[in-house]
C-alpha positions in Angstrom: 0.0 0.0 0.0 1.3 3.5 -0.9 2.4 5.5 2.1 0.8 8.5 0.3 -2.6 7.0 -0.1 -5.4 9.6 -0.3 -2.9 12.4 -1.2 -2.9 14.5 -4.3 -0.2 16.8 -5.4 -0.7 19.9 -7.6 2.3 21.5 -9.3 2.8 25.0 -10.5 4.5 24.9 -13.9 6.7 27.9 -14.6 9.7 28.3 -12.2 8.5 25.1 -10.3 8.6 22.1 -12.7 10.5 23.9 -15.5 12.9 26.8 -15.8 10.6 28.7 -18.3 11.1 32.1 -16.8 14.0 32.9 -19.2 11.6 32.2 -22.1 8.9 34.3 -20.5 11.3 37.1 -20.0 12.6 37.1 -23.6 9.0 36.9 -24.9 8.1 39.9 -22.8 11.2 41.9 -23.7 10.5 41.3 -27.4 6.8 42.2 -27.1 7.5 45.4 -25.1 10.4 46.4 -27.5 7.9 46.0 -30.4 5.6 48.5 -28.6 8.3 51.1 -27.9 9.6 49.9 -24.5 13.2 49.1 -25.2 14.7 48.6 -21.7 12.7 45.9 -20.0 15.2 44.2 -17.7 15.3 40.8 -15.8 14.7 42.8 -12.6 11.6 44.3 -14.1 10.5 40.7 -15.1 10.9 39.3 -11.6 8.0 41.4 -10.3 5.7 39.3 -12.5 6.9 35.9 -11.5 3.9 33.9 -10.2 1.1 35.8 -11.7 -0.8 35.0 -14.9 0.2 36.2 -18.3 -3.1 38.1 -18.7 -2.5 40.0 -15.5 1.1 40.7 -16.5 0.2 42.3 -19.8 -2.7 44.2 -18.2 -0.1 45.7 -15.8 2.2 46.5 -18.8 -0.6 48.4 -20.5 -1.1 50.6 -17.5 2.6 50.9 -16.4 3.9 51.7 -19.8 0.8 53.5 -21.2 0.6 51.2 -24.2 -2.0 51.9 -26.9 -2.4 48.2 -27.7 -5.2 46.3 -26.1 -4.7 43.7 -23.4 -5.9 41.1 -25.9 -3.3 42.3 -28.5 -0.5 42.2 -26.0 -1.5 38.8 -24.7 -1.6 37.3 -28.2 1.8 38.8 -29.1 3.5 37.7 -25.9 2.0 34.1 -26.1 3.0 33.8 -29.8 6.6 34.7 -28.9 6.6 32.5 -25.8 5.3 29.5 -27.7 8.0 29.8 -30.3 10.7 29.9 -27.6 9.1 27.1 -25.5 8.9 24.7 -28.4 12.6 25.2 -29.0 13.8 24.4 -25.5 12.4 24.3 -21.9 14.5 22.8 -19.2 12.9 20.6 -16.5 14.5 20.9 -13.0 16.1 17.5 -12.6 15.0 17.0 -9.0 11.4 18.0 -9.9 11.3 15.4 -12.6 12.6 12.9 -10.1 9.8 13.9 -7.7 7.1 13.5 -10.4 8.6 10.0 -11.0 8.5 9.1 -7.3 4.9 10.2 -7.0 3.9 8.4 -10.2 5.4 5.2 -9.0 3.0 5.3 -6.1 0.1 6.3 -8.2 -0.4 9.6 -6.5 -2.9 11.7 -8.4 -1.1 14.8 -9.8 -2.2 18.0 -11.6 -0.7 21.2 -13.1 -2.2 24.5 -12.1 -0.6 27.4 -13.9 -1.0 31.0 -14.8 0.1 30.3 -18.3 -2.3 29.8 -21.3 -3.6 26.3 -22.1 -1.5 26.4 -25.3 1.7 27.3 -23.4 1.1 24.7 -20.8 0.5 22.0 -23.5 3.6 23.1 -25.4 5.9 22.8 -22.4 4.5 19.6 -21.0 4.7 17.9 -24.5 8.1 19.2 -25.3 9.6 18.1 -22.0 7.7 14.7 -21.9 6.1 15.6 -18.6 2.7 15.1 -20.3 3.3 11.4 -19.9 2.6 11.6 -16.2 0.8 14.9 -15.7 -2.6 14.6 -17.4 -4.8 17.0 -15.4 -4.1 20.6 -16.3 -5.7 23.8 -15.3 -4.9 27.2 -16.7 -5.8 30.5 -15.0 -7.5 31.4 -18.3 -10.1 28.8 -17.4 -11.0 30.3 -14.0 -12.4 33.6 -12.7 -9.2 34.8 -11.0 -5.6 34.0 -11.2 -3.1 33.6 -8.3 -3.1 34.7 -5.4 -6.8 33.8 -5.6 -7.2 30.0 -5.0 -9.3 29.3 -8.1 -6.8 27.3 -10.2 -5.9 25.1 -7.2 -9.5 24.5 -6.2 -10.4 23.6 -9.9 -7.4 21.2 -10.1 -8.6 19.5 -6.9 -12.1 19.2 -8.3 -10.8 17.7 -11.5 -8.8 15.2 -9.4 -11.8 14.3 -7.3 -9.8 15.4 -4.2 -10.7 17.6 -1.2 -8.6 20.6 -0.6 -7.3 19.2 2.7 -5.9 16.2 0.9 -3.9 18.3 -1.6 -0.4 19.5 -1.4 0.7 22.3 -3.8 4.3 22.7 -5.0 5.0 26.4 -5.8 7.9 28.7 -6.6 6.2 32.2 -6.2 4.7 34.1 -3.3 1.3 34.6 -5.1 1.1 30.8 -5.6 1.9 30.1 -1.9 -0.8 32.6 -1.0 -3.2 30.9 -3.4 -2.5 27.5 -1.9 -3.1 28.8 1.7 -6.3 30.5 0.5 -7.4 27.1 -0.9 -6.8 25.3 2.4 -4.0 23.3 0.9 -0.6 22.5 2.3 2.3 23.8 0.3 5.9 22.9 -0.6 7.5 26.3 -1.5 10.6 26.4 -3.6 11.2 30.1 -4.3 12.4 30.7 -7.9 14.0 33.9 -6.6 15.6 32.7 -3.3 16.0 36.3 -2.2 12.2 36.5 -1.9 12.0 33.5 0.5 11.4 36.0 3.4 8.1 37.1 1.8 5.2 36.7 4.2 3.3 34.5 1.8 5.9 31.9 2.1 5.6 31.8 5.9 2.3 29.8 5.3 4.1 26.9 3.5 4.4 23.6 5.3 7.8 23.1 3.8 9.9 26.1 2.6 13.1 25.5 0.7 14.8 28.8 1.2 17.5 28.1 -1.1 15.1 27.4 -4.0 15.9 24.7 -6.6 19.5 24.3 -5.3 18.1 23.1 -2.0 15.2 21.0 -3.3 15.6 17.2 -3.5 13.0 14.7 -4.6 13.7 12.4 -1.7 13.6 15.2 0.8 10.2 16.4 -0.5 8.9 12.8 -0.6 10.0 12.2 3.0 8.3 15.3 4.2 5.1 14.1 2.5 5.3 10.7 4.1 6.0 12.2 7.5 3.2 14.8 7.2 0.8 12.1 6.1 1.5 9.8 8.9 -1.1 9.6 11.8 -0.2 11.8 14.7 
């Protein structure tokens, strides 16, 4: 019998399972440059880590006073991102090992992401993660993106799991806040380790302050087993 029986795990995608942020940054830089904003930096991009693409471009429109509509900016950024994502997206090795460990025990898993359905599908297919991660929810499919709990609650619904039986794996403060709002436990692996002191991460059951360099599949699996054990 699996030591994780009754548990479901919901993964964020970008910055958690895969290192897609460089592709998102480049897609954003190119899109903004095409609309007259030539100096979008990586530091500028970091403020958008963890929120949906639609919310990102809506903020761009206001912040940079862009004449293009949110829909036009969204389509342009997604088009550029898909071109980059299909070319190369790196899976974090320990995250792939973690997915393998959970799959070996038949733990139900889902992906809940702020990316578009097309972007999620491109990344999962291109990396081979689609072989084990079949249940997918995009923020485009729910009323509100992270830090609202909608994507995680919808993922739980599709898995047939209660929120109390779900553990979220996240890299960003809005995602950790969303997991907490959903009533789910959270393994937090900050994509930007310098942000580990953010108050949203304080709600995580397991916080890897060093980010991906600290995360190990066996360590996370051990925490799940320990936290699932009867008290």
